[in-house]
C-alpha angles and dihedrals in degrees: 000000000000125000090238091059092049092051092048091051090048092050090048091049091047091055089051094049101045096078119175115250118262109257118257117222117244090222123094109276098241114174139175119233087257090050091052091051090049091052090050091050091048091051091051089051092050091050091048091050090048092049091049090051090053089063092063113107100208106083095210093049090045089056092047093049093045097050101080097040091048092050091046092048090054091050095045093046090055093046091051091046091054098036116129109197109216120209120240111273109273094220145010094233095102136013112266139163106297094025121132108224129194117197139166128230126215091253090061098257115140116205134184124201136168114223110230143149124298097256092048097048117114113160093192088058093046104263131109133188119258088236094057111113094242091049092049091052092049099048113109094010127121137221110291094026116130114214135180116252109181110305094345140055126240130198121221109233101175143354122210139176112221126193113275090230111058089208089062093059 
């Protein structure tokens, strides 16, 4: 094997292993207790993946396998450092961070979402970020209020407070 080939492979490996950092949101890092636990579990997973990659003998493969877990660990460490755990809403009078809100749309659809932190949000699983436009329009409103959400209005049908830990429900 020629030296030129080795250098080319190393340069190729370097470009694969120097991943850009995941972007950090400019918004406050509000989290639920469940969201904080999820961030901690993700960090543990990233560290375990990094440790497993360190056991690889081939230096180039070690770098490749370490790149994503190392980047994720940096991101998750920062998100945990800045996390502000929000208490469960004290009441169901108005929509707040952590509330579960059911609303109807003009086309007859009824949707239910829990308002959570950015890293915890998963619309397909029924949670949206507190910085999402629909969540912003719902915050501070009460049952029966009609609010604008984009080009349409939605009516709040109910406000609930679910357990922070889904296993406790």
